[in-house]
N, C-alpha and C positions, 0 to 999 in steps of 0.2 A: 278405212273410212266407215265401213258399215257398222263396226262396233260402236262408234260414237252415236250413230243414229239409233241403234238398238237400245243403247243406254237412254237417250233422250225420249224415245217412244215409251220405254218402261216407266220413266219418271212421269211422262205425260199421262199414261194410263193411271198411275197412282194419283195424280192430281184430279183426273176425272172421278175416281172413286171418292177422293176427299170432297169434291164438289157435290157429290150426291148427299153429303151429310149437312149441307146448308141449303137455305131456301133459294128459290128462283130470284126473289127480291135481292138477297145478298149477292147472288151471282151477277146481277145487273146493276148493283149499287155503284154510283159514281165514286171514283177514288182518285187520289193524286198519283200521277205517274202512269207508266204503261200506256195502254190504250183507253184508260178511263174506267174499266171494270174488269172483273175476273173473266167474265164470258167473252168480252171483246178482245181481251189480251190473248186468251187461248185461241180464239178464232184468227187473230192477227198472226200468231206464230205459224199456224197451219197454212194460212193464205200466203205468207212470205215463202214458206217452203215450196208451195206449188208454183208460185210466180218464178222463183229461181230455177226450179226444175224445168219449167216450160221454156226458159231461156236456153237450156242445154238440150232439150229434146227437139227433134225435127218436126214432130207433130204434137203441138201443145194440147194439153188436156184442160177442159173447161168443167168446172163444177157448177152446174146450172142452178143449184139451190143455194149458192153462196150468199146471195142478197136476202135470203129469207131465214137466215140463222137467227133464232130468237131464244133458244133454250139449249141446255146441256146436250140433250140427245142429238140435236142438229150439229153441234160442234163435234161430237163423237163420230157421227157419220162422215163429216167433212174430213176428219182426221184419218179415218179408215180408208177413204178414197185416196187421199194424198199419200199416205204411207205406202199403199200398194204400188203407186207409181214410182216413188222414191226408192223403195226397196228393190224393185225390178231393175231400175237404172243402176243402182249400186252393185247389185249382184252381177251385172254385166260390165262393171268397171274394168278398164285395162290401164296399164301404165301410161299409154298414150294420152289418156284423158287428162292426166294431171296438168299438162301444159297446153291442152287444146284451148283456144281463145274464143270467147263470145263477145261480140260487140253489142252494146246496148245504147239506144238512143234515148236520152232523157227528155223530159217535158220541156226543158229550157233550151233544147236544140243541141246540147253537147253529146258527144259520143264517148262512151267509156269502154275500155277493153279489160276483161277479166278472164283469168284461166279457170277452167272447171275446178281445179284443185282449190283455188281461193274461194270460189263460190260455195263449194261443199263445206269448207271449214267455216265460212260465214254462216251458212244455214244452221249448223249445229251450235255455234257459239251464240247466235242470235236467240235461239231457244233457251239456252242456259241463262242468258241475261234476263229474259222475261220470267223464267222460273224463279229467279231471285226476287223479282217484284211480287210474284204470287206469295212467296214465303213471307215477305214483309207484311202484305195485306192480311195473311192468315193470322199473324201475331197481333195485328191491330184489332182483329175481331175476336181475339182471345182463344184462338185454336192453334194447335201444334201444326207446323207445316210438314209437308211430305219431305222425307229425307232424300237429298239428292247426292249423297255421298257415293261417289263412283267406286271407291275402293272396296266397299262392302257389298256391292251389287253383283249379281251374276246375270249377264245379259246376252251371252253368246248363243 
């Protein structure tokens, strides 16, 4: 499981570097799809990772600066905070976690049950989905996207 997160985090870091090459205005520009902008989409991916991790942790972590994220450096700090929590959790992963169940009460009053294994796979596939959106947006503004080719990456 950890290897897929190492891959995602490496690609995320490459996107952060890519983002440094464009203006803050371009990062915040409204776009079709995703969460509406490059900056919001990157923040969303990280926020969802932390939300799901908090469902699996007995003592949830709160990122107090989440509501004041307005620039790339803020997103990077949020990413580093969340990555540390997720990596620690995954390094302590045992086979028993795969089938451990979390119950989640939704806003509409329904209760859902998910295994840790399914949640973990959702977190890394969710990021891959949004990385695809970033790739499309990069092409729309005339830039080459970050390569997300897993086979040619070394991430262990």
